[in-house]
DRENVO-753346 format. One record per residue (C-alpha): residue number from 0; x, y, z. Coordinates in Angstrom, 1 decimal. Layout:
# DRENVO-753346
<r resi="NUM" X="X" Y="Y" Z="Z"/>
...
//
This chain:
# DRENVO-753346
<r resi="0" X="-9.3" Y="-15.8" Z="22.2"/>
<r resi="1" X="-7.9" Y="-16.9" Z="18.7"/>
<r resi="2" X="-10.4" Y="-16.4" Z="16.1"/>
<r resi="3" X="-9.5" Y="-18.0" Z="12.5"/>
<r resi="4" X="-12.4" Y="-16.7" Z="10.8"/>
<r resi="5" X="-11.7" Y="-13.4" Z="12.1"/>
<r resi="6" X="-10.9" Y="-10.7" Z="9.2"/>
<r resi="7" X="-7.9" Y="-9.3" Z="8.0"/>
<r resi="8" X="-8.0" Y="-5.3" Z="8.1"/>
<r resi="9" X="-6.5" Y="-3.3" Z="5.5"/>
<r resi="10" X="-6.0" Y="0.4" Z="5.3"/>
<r resi="11" X="-4.8" Y="3.4" Z="3.1"/>
<r resi="12" X="-4.8" Y="6.9" Z="2.4"/>
<r resi="13" X="-7.1" Y="6.2" Z="-0.6"/>
<r resi="14" X="-7.9" Y="3.7" Z="-3.5"/>
<r resi="15" X="-4.6" Y="2.3" Z="-3.8"/>
<r resi="16" X="-4.7" Y="-0.2" Z="-1.0"/>
<r resi="17" X="-7.3" Y="-2.0" Z="-3.3"/>
<r resi="18" X="-4.2" Y="-3.2" Z="-5.5"/>
<r resi="19" X="-3.1" Y="-5.1" Z="-1.9"/>
<r resi="20" X="-6.8" Y="-6.4" Z="-1.4"/>
<r resi="21" X="-6.6" Y="-8.1" Z="-4.9"/>
<r resi="22" X="-3.1" Y="-10.0" Z="-4.1"/>
<r resi="23" X="-4.6" Y="-10.9" Z="-0.7"/>
<r resi="24" X="-7.7" Y="-12.4" Z="-2.3"/>
<r resi="25" X="-5.6" Y="-14.1" Z="-4.8"/>
<r resi="26" X="-3.0" Y="-15.2" Z="-2.1"/>
<r resi="27" X="-5.8" Y="-16.2" Z="0.5"/>
<r resi="28" X="-9.1" Y="-16.7" Z="-1.2"/>
<r resi="29" X="-10.8" Y="-18.1" Z="2.0"/>
<r resi="30" X="-10.1" Y="-15.0" Z="4.1"/>
<r resi="31" X="-12.5" Y="-12.4" Z="5.2"/>
<r resi="32" X="-11.3" Y="-8.8" Z="4.7"/>
<r resi="33" X="-12.1" Y="-5.2" Z="5.9"/>
<r resi="34" X="-11.0" Y="-2.3" Z="3.8"/>
<r resi="35" X="-10.7" Y="1.3" Z="5.0"/>
<r resi="36" X="-9.7" Y="3.8" Z="2.3"/>
<r resi="37" X="-9.4" Y="7.3" Z="4.2"/>
<r resi="38" X="-10.5" Y="8.9" Z="0.8"/>
<r resi="39" X="-11.5" Y="12.1" Z="2.5"/>
<r resi="40" X="-7.8" Y="12.7" Z="4.1"/>
<r resi="41" X="-5.7" Y="11.7" Z="0.9"/>
<r resi="42" X="-2.9" Y="12.1" Z="0.1"/>
<r resi="43" X="-0.7" Y="11.3" Z="2.9"/>
<r resi="44" X="2.5" Y="11.9" Z="1.2"/>
<r resi="45" X="2.3" Y="15.3" Z="1.8"/>
<r resi="46" X="1.5" Y="15.5" Z="5.5"/>
<r resi="47" X="3.8" Y="15.7" Z="8.5"/>
<r resi="48" X="5.0" Y="12.5" Z="10.0"/>
<r resi="49" X="3.1" Y="13.0" Z="13.2"/>
<r resi="50" X="-0.1" Y="13.5" Z="11.1"/>
<r resi="51" X="0.6" Y="10.2" Z="9.3"/>
<r resi="52" X="0.7" Y="8.3" Z="12.5"/>
<r resi="53" X="-2.1" Y="9.9" Z="14.1"/>
<r resi="54" X="-4.2" Y="9.1" Z="10.8"/>
<r resi="55" X="-2.9" Y="5.7" Z="10.8"/>
<r resi="56" X="-3.6" Y="4.6" Z="14.5"/>
<r resi="57" X="-7.3" Y="6.3" Z="13.8"/>
<r resi="58" X="-7.7" Y="4.0" Z="10.8"/>
<r resi="59" X="-6.2" Y="1.0" Z="12.7"/>
<r resi="60" X="-8.8" Y="1.4" Z="15.7"/>
<r resi="61" X="-11.7" Y="1.6" Z="13.2"/>
<r resi="62" X="-10.4" Y="-1.7" Z="11.8"/>
<r resi="63" X="-10.2" Y="-3.1" Z="15.5"/>
<r resi="64" X="-14.0" Y="-2.6" Z="15.8"/>
<r resi="65" X="-14.5" Y="-5.4" Z="13.4"/>
<r resi="66" X="-12.3" Y="-7.8" Z="15.5"/>
<r resi="67" X="-9.6" Y="-8.1" Z="12.8"/>
<r resi="68" X="-6.7" Y="-10.7" Z="13.4"/>
<r resi="69" X="-4.1" Y="-8.6" Z="11.6"/>
<r resi="70" X="-3.5" Y="-5.3" Z="10.0"/>
<r resi="71" X="-2.2" Y="-4.7" Z="6.7"/>
<r resi="72" X="-0.6" Y="-0.9" Z="6.2"/>
<r resi="73" X="-1.6" Y="-0.9" Z="2.7"/>
<r resi="74" X="0.3" Y="2.6" Z="2.3"/>
<r resi="75" X="3.9" Y="3.1" Z="1.8"/>
<r resi="76" X="3.9" Y="6.6" Z="3.6"/>
<r resi="77" X="2.2" Y="5.3" Z="6.7"/>
<r resi="78" X="4.6" Y="2.2" Z="6.6"/>
<r resi="79" X="7.4" Y="4.5" Z="6.5"/>
<r resi="80" X="6.7" Y="6.4" Z="9.7"/>
<r resi="81" X="4.0" Y="4.8" Z="11.5"/>
<r resi="82" X="4.7" Y="1.0" Z="12.0"/>
<r resi="83" X="6.4" Y="1.3" Z="15.4"/>
<r resi="84" X="3.6" Y="3.4" Z="16.9"/>
<r resi="85" X="1.2" Y="0.6" Z="15.3"/>
<r resi="86" X="2.8" Y="-2.4" Z="16.9"/>
<r resi="87" X="3.2" Y="-0.4" Z="20.3"/>
<r resi="88" X="-0.5" Y="0.4" Z="20.2"/>
<r resi="89" X="-2.1" Y="-3.1" Z="18.8"/>
<r resi="90" X="-1.6" Y="-6.4" Z="19.8"/>
<r resi="91" X="-2.0" Y="-8.2" Z="16.5"/>
<r resi="92" X="0.4" Y="-8.7" Z="13.5"/>
<r resi="93" X="0.8" Y="-5.5" Z="11.7"/>
<r resi="94" X="2.2" Y="-5.5" Z="8.3"/>
<r resi="95" X="3.8" Y="-2.9" Z="6.2"/>
<r resi="96" X="5.0" Y="-2.4" Z="2.7"/>
<r resi="97" X="8.6" Y="-1.4" Z="3.2"/>
<r resi="98" X="10.4" Y="-4.4" Z="4.2"/>
<r resi="99" X="8.5" Y="-6.8" Z="1.9"/>
<r resi="100" X="8.9" Y="-4.4" Z="-1.0"/>
<r resi="101" X="12.6" Y="-3.9" Z="-0.5"/>
<r resi="102" X="13.3" Y="-7.8" Z="0.0"/>
<r resi="103" X="11.4" Y="-8.5" Z="-3.0"/>
<r resi="104" X="13.3" Y="-5.9" Z="-5.0"/>
<r resi="105" X="16.8" Y="-7.2" Z="-4.0"/>
<r resi="106" X="15.6" Y="-10.9" Z="-5.4"/>
<r resi="107" X="15.2" Y="-9.4" Z="-9.0"/>
<r resi="108" X="18.3" Y="-7.0" Z="-9.5"/>
<r resi="109" X="21.4" Y="-8.2" Z="-11.3"/>
<r resi="110" X="22.9" Y="-5.1" Z="-11.4"/>
<r resi="111" X="22.6" Y="-4.0" Z="-7.9"/>
<r resi="112" X="20.9" Y="-0.6" Z="-9.1"/>
<r resi="113" X="17.4" Y="-0.3" Z="-7.8"/>
<r resi="114" X="15.3" Y="2.3" Z="-8.5"/>
<r resi="115" X="12.5" Y="3.7" Z="-6.2"/>
<r resi="116" X="9.4" Y="5.9" Z="-6.6"/>
<r resi="117" X="7.0" Y="6.9" Z="-4.1"/>
<r resi="118" X="5.3" Y="9.8" Z="-2.2"/>
<r resi="119" X="7.3" Y="12.9" Z="-0.9"/>
<r resi="120" X="7.1" Y="11.4" Z="2.5"/>
<r resi="121" X="8.2" Y="7.8" Z="1.8"/>
<r resi="122" X="11.1" Y="9.3" Z="-0.3"/>
<r resi="123" X="12.1" Y="12.1" Z="2.2"/>
<r resi="124" X="12.2" Y="9.7" Z="5.1"/>
<r resi="125" X="14.7" Y="7.0" Z="2.9"/>
<r resi="126" X="12.6" Y="4.3" Z="3.9"/>
<r resi="127" X="13.4" Y="1.9" Z="1.1"/>
<r resi="128" X="17.0" Y="2.8" Z="0.6"/>
<r resi="129" X="17.5" Y="2.5" Z="4.4"/>
<r resi="130" X="15.9" Y="-0.8" Z="4.6"/>
<r resi="131" X="17.8" Y="-2.2" Z="1.1"/>
<r resi="132" X="21.1" Y="-1.2" Z="2.4"/>
<r resi="133" X="20.4" Y="-2.8" Z="5.6"/>
<r resi="134" X="20.0" Y="-6.0" Z="4.1"/>
<r resi="135" X="22.7" Y="-5.4" Z="1.3"/>
<r resi="136" X="25.0" Y="-2.7" Z="1.5"/>
<r resi="137" X="26.4" Y="-3.0" Z="-1.9"/>
<r resi="138" X="23.2" Y="-2.0" Z="-3.9"/>
<r resi="139" X="23.1" Y="1.5" Z="-5.1"/>
<r resi="140" X="19.4" Y="2.8" Z="-4.5"/>
<r resi="141" X="18.2" Y="5.7" Z="-6.7"/>
<r resi="142" X="14.8" Y="7.3" Z="-5.4"/>
<r resi="143" X="12.3" Y="9.6" Z="-6.9"/>
<r resi="144" X="9.4" Y="11.3" Z="-5.4"/>
<r resi="145" X="6.3" Y="11.3" Z="-7.7"/>
<r resi="146" X="3.6" Y="13.2" Z="-6.0"/>
<r resi="147" X="1.4" Y="13.8" Z="-9.0"/>
<r resi="148" X="0.8" Y="10.0" Z="-9.4"/>
<r resi="149" X="-1.4" Y="9.6" Z="-6.6"/>
<r resi="150" X="-4.1" Y="12.1" Z="-7.9"/>
<r resi="151" X="-3.8" Y="10.7" Z="-11.1"/>
<r resi="152" X="-4.4" Y="7.2" Z="-10.0"/>
<r resi="153" X="-7.4" Y="8.7" Z="-7.6"/>
<r resi="154" X="-9.1" Y="10.3" Z="-10.7"/>
<r resi="155" X="-8.7" Y="6.9" Z="-12.7"/>
<r resi="156" X="-6.4" Y="8.9" Z="-15.3"/>
<r resi="157" X="-4.5" Y="5.4" Z="-16.2"/>
<r resi="158" X="-3.3" Y="6.3" Z="-19.6"/>
<r resi="159" X="-4.3" Y="10.0" Z="-19.8"/>
<r resi="160" X="-1.6" Y="12.2" Z="-21.8"/>
<r resi="161" X="-0.9" Y="14.0" Z="-18.7"/>
<r resi="162" X="0.0" Y="10.9" Z="-16.8"/>
<r resi="163" X="2.3" Y="10.1" Z="-19.5"/>
<r resi="164" X="4.0" Y="13.3" Z="-20.0"/>
<r resi="165" X="4.5" Y="13.3" Z="-16.2"/>
<r resi="166" X="5.9" Y="9.8" Z="-15.7"/>
<r resi="167" X="8.2" Y="10.6" Z="-18.6"/>
<r resi="168" X="9.7" Y="13.6" Z="-16.7"/>
<r resi="169" X="9.7" Y="11.7" Z="-13.4"/>
<r resi="170" X="11.3" Y="8.6" Z="-14.6"/>
<r resi="171" X="13.8" Y="10.0" Z="-16.9"/>
<r resi="172" X="16.7" Y="10.4" Z="-14.2"/>
<r resi="173" X="16.1" Y="6.6" Z="-13.0"/>
<r resi="174" X="16.6" Y="5.4" Z="-16.5"/>
<r resi="175" X="19.5" Y="7.5" Z="-17.0"/>
<r resi="176" X="21.0" Y="5.9" Z="-13.9"/>
<r resi="177" X="20.7" Y="2.4" Z="-15.3"/>
<r resi="178" X="18.6" Y="0.6" Z="-12.8"/>
<r resi="179" X="17.4" Y="-2.9" Z="-13.8"/>
<r resi="180" X="14.6" Y="-2.8" Z="-11.1"/>
<r resi="181" X="11.9" Y="-0.4" Z="-10.1"/>
<r resi="182" X="10.1" Y="-0.8" Z="-6.7"/>
<r resi="183" X="6.9" Y="1.0" Z="-7.0"/>
<r resi="184" X="6.7" Y="2.3" Z="-3.5"/>
<r resi="185" X="3.3" Y="3.4" Z="-3.2"/>
<r resi="186" X="-0.1" Y="1.3" Z="-3.2"/>
<r resi="187" X="-1.6" Y="3.4" Z="-5.6"/>
<r resi="188" X="1.2" Y="3.3" Z="-8.4"/>
<r resi="189" X="0.1" Y="-0.4" Z="-9.9"/>
<r resi="190" X="-2.9" Y="1.4" Z="-11.1"/>
<r resi="191" X="-0.6" Y="3.5" Z="-13.2"/>
<r resi="192" X="1.8" Y="0.3" Z="-14.0"/>
<r resi="193" X="1.0" Y="-0.1" Z="-18.0"/>
<r resi="194" X="2.2" Y="3.7" Z="-18.1"/>
<r resi="195" X="5.2" Y="3.4" Z="-15.9"/>
<r resi="196" X="6.4" Y="0.1" Z="-17.7"/>
<r resi="197" X="6.2" Y="1.7" Z="-21.2"/>
<r resi="198" X="8.1" Y="4.7" Z="-20.0"/>
<r resi="199" X="10.9" Y="2.8" Z="-18.4"/>
<r resi="200" X="11.0" Y="0.3" Z="-21.0"/>
<r resi="201" X="10.5" Y="-3.6" Z="-20.8"/>
<r resi="202" X="14.1" Y="-4.5" Z="-19.7"/>
<r resi="203" X="13.3" Y="-2.8" Z="-16.4"/>
<r resi="204" X="11.5" Y="-5.0" Z="-13.9"/>
<r resi="205" X="8.6" Y="-3.4" Z="-12.1"/>
<r resi="206" X="8.1" Y="-4.7" Z="-8.4"/>
<r resi="207" X="4.9" Y="-4.1" Z="-6.8"/>
<r resi="208" X="5.3" Y="-3.9" Z="-3.0"/>
<r resi="209" X="1.7" Y="-4.8" Z="-2.3"/>
<r resi="210" X="2.8" Y="-8.5" Z="-3.9"/>
<r resi="211" X="5.5" Y="-8.6" Z="-1.6"/>
<r resi="212" X="3.5" Y="-7.8" Z="1.4"/>
<r resi="213" X="0.6" Y="-10.4" Z="0.5"/>
<r resi="214" X="3.4" Y="-12.9" Z="0.9"/>
<r resi="215" X="4.2" Y="-11.7" Z="4.3"/>
<r resi="216" X="0.7" Y="-12.0" Z="5.3"/>
<r resi="217" X="0.8" Y="-15.4" Z="4.4"/>
<r resi="218" X="3.8" Y="-16.1" Z="6.3"/>
<r resi="219" X="2.8" Y="-14.4" Z="9.4"/>
<r resi="220" X="-0.7" Y="-15.8" Z="9.3"/>
<r resi="221" X="0.7" Y="-19.4" Z="8.9"/>
<r resi="222" X="3.3" Y="-19.0" Z="11.6"/>
<r resi="223" X="0.8" Y="-17.6" Z="14.2"/>
<r resi="224" X="-1.8" Y="-20.5" Z="13.1"/>
<r resi="225" X="-4.2" Y="-17.9" Z="12.0"/>
<r resi="226" X="-5.0" Y="-18.9" Z="8.7"/>
<r resi="227" X="-8.9" Y="-19.2" Z="8.1"/>
<r resi="228" X="-9.7" Y="-23.0" Z="7.7"/>
<r resi="229" X="-13.0" Y="-22.7" Z="6.0"/>
<r resi="230" X="-13.5" Y="-23.9" Z="2.4"/>
<r resi="231" X="-15.8" Y="-21.0" Z="1.8"/>
<r resi="232" X="-14.6" Y="-17.9" Z="-0.2"/>
<r resi="233" X="-14.0" Y="-15.0" Z="1.9"/>
<r resi="234" X="-16.1" Y="-11.9" Z="2.0"/>
<r resi="235" X="-15.2" Y="-8.5" Z="1.9"/>
<r resi="236" X="-16.5" Y="-5.4" Z="3.1"/>
<r resi="237" X="-15.2" Y="-1.7" Z="1.9"/>
<r resi="238" X="-15.4" Y="1.5" Z="4.0"/>
<r resi="239" X="-14.4" Y="4.8" Z="2.9"/>
<r resi="240" X="-14.2" Y="8.1" Z="4.5"/>
<r resi="241" X="-15.6" Y="9.9" Z="1.2"/>
<r resi="242" X="-16.9" Y="8.1" Z="-1.7"/>
<r resi="243" X="-15.4" Y="9.5" Z="-4.8"/>
<r resi="244" X="-17.0" Y="9.1" Z="-8.1"/>
<r resi="245" X="-14.0" Y="7.1" Z="-9.4"/>
<r resi="246" X="-13.6" Y="4.7" Z="-6.5"/>
<r resi="247" X="-16.0" Y="2.0" Z="-7.7"/>
<r resi="248" X="-14.4" Y="2.3" Z="-11.2"/>
<r resi="249" X="-10.9" Y="1.7" Z="-10.1"/>
<r resi="250" X="-12.1" Y="-0.9" Z="-7.6"/>
<r resi="251" X="-13.6" Y="-2.8" Z="-10.7"/>
<r resi="252" X="-10.4" Y="-2.3" Z="-12.9"/>
<r resi="253" X="-8.2" Y="-4.0" Z="-10.0"/>
<r resi="254" X="-10.3" Y="-6.4" Z="-8.2"/>
<r resi="255" X="-11.8" Y="-7.8" Z="-11.6"/>
<r resi="256" X="-15.4" Y="-7.2" Z="-10.4"/>
<r resi="257" X="-17.9" Y="-4.7" Z="-9.3"/>
<r resi="258" X="-18.4" Y="-3.4" Z="-5.7"/>
<r resi="259" X="-21.6" Y="-1.9" Z="-4.9"/>
<r resi="260" X="-21.7" Y="-2.0" Z="-0.9"/>
<r resi="261" X="-19.3" Y="0.6" Z="-0.3"/>
<r resi="262" X="-20.2" Y="2.4" Z="3.0"/>
<r resi="263" X="-19.0" Y="5.8" Z="4.0"/>
<r resi="264" X="-17.7" Y="6.5" Z="7.5"/>
<r resi="265" X="-17.6" Y="10.1" Z="8.8"/>
<r resi="266" X="-14.3" Y="11.7" Z="9.3"/>
<r resi="267" X="-15.4" Y="13.1" Z="12.5"/>
<r resi="268" X="-16.0" Y="9.7" Z="13.8"/>
<r resi="269" X="-12.4" Y="8.1" Z="12.5"/>
<r resi="270" X="-10.6" Y="11.5" Z="14.1"/>
<r resi="271" X="-12.3" Y="10.8" Z="17.4"/>
<r resi="272" X="-10.7" Y="7.3" Z="17.6"/>
<r resi="273" X="-7.3" Y="8.9" Z="18.6"/>
<r resi="274" X="-5.4" Y="11.9" Z="19.0"/>
<r resi="275" X="-1.7" Y="12.3" Z="19.2"/>
<r resi="276" X="-1.9" Y="15.1" Z="21.5"/>
<r resi="277" X="-3.9" Y="13.4" Z="24.1"/>
//
């Protein structure tokens, strides 16, 4: 039975998905949201594809316990390898980051030179370059794995000297390639947006895949007549598999408000919800 007031489920490997939650709240202020950050098992970018698929299905199964009407995979690594498995497993809309982010990036480039930064898994799977070239084969795509950005974001090192130094090292090849658009292919990366923009310069447009995904959620819910018709502001529930000290700090930075009621879910319970070997 259709339930328009049912929440939207959002999961990520850690805190990066909170940037997507912020965009969802802005775009759909009346929607209820349940967020799960798998902070005990972050990062996903260094895990095997099978492990990421298993974790993703476990996370989605946890969200399904809340009767969610749609699931947003607010993790580019999971979006790059687990979308097919998730859509086979769950009979509700599942929205990822890759396709919306690729389309959004294509809308900005005027030189047909797009840069993409992401985890080793996202870049290693060529997730963005495949999708971009599927849409426009004439575009040149320059990809760069930036694995240290996730732990920097998780630590809240948004303007730390180490973050700046590493960003300069990572981003120089993309600047030299002459890109005019840079897709932030990991939901943690907008947390470091100011550092990234300062390093690449103001002439390069930064594309947040989370904003693009929020537009896709609006479109999907509208087409399926699943929008919440209530005039009341939506509620948000936050669950994590570990409670890092930086979670509430970074959450307050990106949500624009403090969050107090963050609940921990035991990893053993999450792991019990699905096994790829069964």
